[in-house]
N, C-alpha and C positions, 0 to 999 in steps of 0.2 A: 477506042483505047487499046484494044487487043492487037491492033496492027503494029504498035510500037514494041520494042524489046522490053521484057519485064525488067524492073529494077532488081527484083530478087527472083531467081529461077532455081527451083529444086527439082532434080530429076533422078528417079530411081534410088533415092537415099535409103540405105539400110544402116541402122545403128544398133550396136550391141553393148550390153553390160556383161562382160565376161562371155558366157555361152548363151545368155538370154538375149533374144532379139527383141528390141523395143520398137524399132521402126522397120516396116516391111515393104520397102519400095515406094517411097513417098514422092509424088509429083505435085508441085504447087507453084503458082505464079503470083507475084505481087507487082502491080504496076505503079509508076510514079503518081503520087497524089491520092492513092486509095487507102481506105481502112479495110484490112482483111482480118477476119477472125477465124480461129479454129476452136470449135466446141467439141465436147466429149466428156465422158465420165472420168472420174479420178483414175489414174493409171493407164489412160488410153494411149499416152505417148506424146501428148501436146507439148508439155514442157521440154521433153527430150528433143523434139523437133526444133524448138527455139534454141536450146543449148547447142544442138548440132550446127545450126546456122552460125553460132558464135565460136565454134571450134572446140568445145569441151562438152561432151565427147566428140571426137571426129567421126564422120561417117566411114564405115568400113567399105561400103560400095556406093556408087552414085556420085552425083556432082551437085555442089552448091555454087551458083554464080551470082555475084552482086555487081551491078553496073557493068555487065559484060566481062567481068574478071572472075576466074575460077578461084574461090576462096576455101575450097573443101579442106585443104591440108595446111592452111596458114595457121600460125599460132594465134590464140585469142587476142593478145595485145595488138597484133598487126591488124586483125579484122576490125577492132574497135577504133582504129585510126583511119578507116576508109570511109567513115560517115555513118556507121551503124552504132547505135547506143541501145543499151538494154537496162530496163528496170526489172530486176529479177524477182521471182516469187519470194515472199517472206520479207520484203522491205529491207534488204541488206544495206543499211546505211552504216556510217561510222558512229557508234553510239556515244563515244567519249568526245567526239568533236562537236563543235557548235554547228548550228544550221548553216551559218555563213562558211565555215571551214569545209563542210560537206559539199557545198556548192562550188567552192574553189577547187576541190578535188575533181569535180566533174569537168571543170574548164581546163584541166591540165593538158588535154590533147589539142587544144587550140593554141594560136599564137598570142593570145591575151589581148589582142587589139579591140575585141568586141565585148570584153568582160563586163564593163559597166552597163552596156546596152542589154546584154543577155541577162544580167542580174535584174535589171528593171523589168524585163519581160517576164521572168518567172515570178517576181514579186507581185506583178500585176495579175498574173494568172492565179496565184495562190497567195492572197494577201495575208493569210495566217502565218506564212513563213516569214514575211517581212516583220511581223510583230514578234516573232520568236527567234530572230536571227542570231541573238547572242546566247540562246539556250542550247544545252547539249542535246544531240539527237536522240539519245536514249531516254530522255525525260519527256519526249513528245507523246501525244496520244497515237494510237494506231493509224488513225486517218491522217494525222499530220506527218507521221513517218512515211506513209505512202505518197503524200504530196511531195515530200522531200526527195524520195527515191526517184520520182518522175522528174522533178525539177533538176536534180543532179544530172540525170541523163540528158536533159535538154541543154544544159550548160556546155555540152560538147558540140553543140550545133549540128545535130544529126540530120542526115537526109532520110534515114529509116530508123524509126523508133520501135523497139521491141518491148512489149508490155506483157509480163507474165503474171496472170491472176491479180490485176490491180484492185479488184473489189473484195478479195478474200478477207472474211472476218470483219468487215466494216459495216457500220450502220447505214441504212438506206439513204439517209440525207447526205452522208459523206460520199457514198457510191455515186449519187447523182452529180455532186460537185466534180468528182474526178472524171466521170464520163462527159460532162459538159465541157471540161477543160480539154479533153482529147478531141472532141468535136471542133472546138474553137481553133485548136492548133492546126487541125486538118483543113478547115474551111478558110481560115485567115492566112495561114503561113504555107499551106500546101504540103504540110508534113505527111509523109507516108508512114502508116502505122500497121504493125503486125501485132495482133492482140490474141493472147491465149487466155481464155476466160471460162470459168465454170458457170457464171451467171449468163446462161445462153440467151435469155430474153433481152437483157441490156446489150449484150455483145452484138446480137443480130439486128437490133434496132439501130445501133450505131454504125455497123459495118456496111460498106458497099457490097462486099462479097464475103461468103463464109464457106468453110469446109467442116465436115463432120468426121471425126476420127474415132474409130473403134478398134481397140487392140492393135495399135500400130499400123492401121490401114485407113486410108481415106475412103469413106463409103458413100459420100454425097458431097456435092458442091452446088452453089447457086448464089443468086443475090441474097442479101440479108432478108429482104421481104419475102422472097420465094421460100427460103428455108423456114422463116417464121410461120408461113401459111401451111406448111406440110403437116399432115396429121401425124405421121410417124415421128417427126421431130418434136411436135407438141407433146406427144405421149411420152417420149423418152427423156426430153430435156426441159420442157416448159411447164409441166404440171406443178402448180403452186409457185412457179418462179416469176410470174408476171406481176411484180409489185414495184 
């Protein structure tokens, strides 16, 4: 796999919020067809890395390449048209719009020719959304809103799906449904997934490869199973997390 060019290639990326440096020279590769996760404590810089890939904030130093093209300084709306879709932290759906209207918003970057097919696909993946399609997004449960956020991202037919904390604040049964859906998308459709997740156990079980981030620096990398087996990773991130 590593002989090919990475689909997403991050090199020497430094990102700042004002004078505060959030990312300190990040190197990361994601290859086509992989699920790659970044784990780490709150405030480690995981979400900042994902947002930097999307162009907000932009990296002050270093490069972000997607499908062989440098996207470091492209505006976010252009990056989102290249085949990258994001389901951001906090389930940012349109609360006053119905489920169906939210999904239509996700499809706006496509030419519309596959809309019915894509809609059928996300309804099959998340049957609850089909039942709730006429309901306003803001009246859904937290788990349903997370499903909607992911489904809306999928409606843009991404080649690379960015998921920021998809399990945050959700009941274990819903977390399992969401992780099962991510696995199915990857195995069935070959979708490449970049996952930022605080639930390290679930993330590493799912991912082909993982990176550990501490204070804006990547301190460790390996396959999901290698990282799961490491005593230092268990002690820092997995105590009480394996459920």
